[in-house]
N, C-alpha and C positions, 0 to 999 in steps of 0.2 A: 504494500500500500504506500502510495506516495503522499507526503505531507505538503501542504501549501506553504510556500515560503515567500517572503516579500521580494526575494531576488527573482522569482519566477515571473513577476509582472514586468512588462516592458516599461521603460522610463516614461514614455509619452502617454501611457494609458492610465486612467485612474482605477483604483480598486473599487469594485462594486460589491456590496454586501446584500444578499437576499435577491428577491425577484424585483425587478424594476431598475430604473436608471438613477437612483439616489446614490450619490457618492459621499462617503464619510471622510475619506482621506485621499485627496488628489495628489498623486506622487509628484507630478510635474510642478505643482504649486508649492509643495513643501520643500522641494530642493531649491527653488528659485527665491524663496522667502529668506530674508536676512533678519537679524536681530534689530528690533526697534531701538533707536537711539533716544535716550532721555533728553528732552529739550532743556535748554539752559533755564527757561522760565520755571521748570519744575526741579531742576537739579540744584539750583542755589538754595531754595527753601529747605530741601531735603538735607543738603550739606550742613546748613545752619542748625537744623533740628537735631541732627546727629552729633555735631561737634560742640554745640553749646553746653550741654550738661558735662561733657568731658573737660572742656576748658574751665567751667565753673568748679569742677571737682579739683582740678590741678591748682587753680588759684586759691581755693579754700584750704588745701593742704599747705601750700606755700605761705598763706597768711597765718595759719595756725603755727607753723614752724617759726615764722618771723616773730610772732607775739611771744612764744615760749623762749626764743633766743633773747628778746629784749628784757624779759622779766627775770631771766636767770643770771 
């Protein structure tokens, strides 16, 4: 018995599941698609949202160290 493998399907033809012409995974479109690039309008707020607490944590530890250094 032969098993169906994704390599058996030609590159230009979509995989068709069941009876009918509904395609769930077009092989040609999946290979041509590239990763979406995050636009700068969304990347900057994301960067600030991630880095802000880390910068605050570092500044908090440096401030606590400075206060203990002054009082000792």
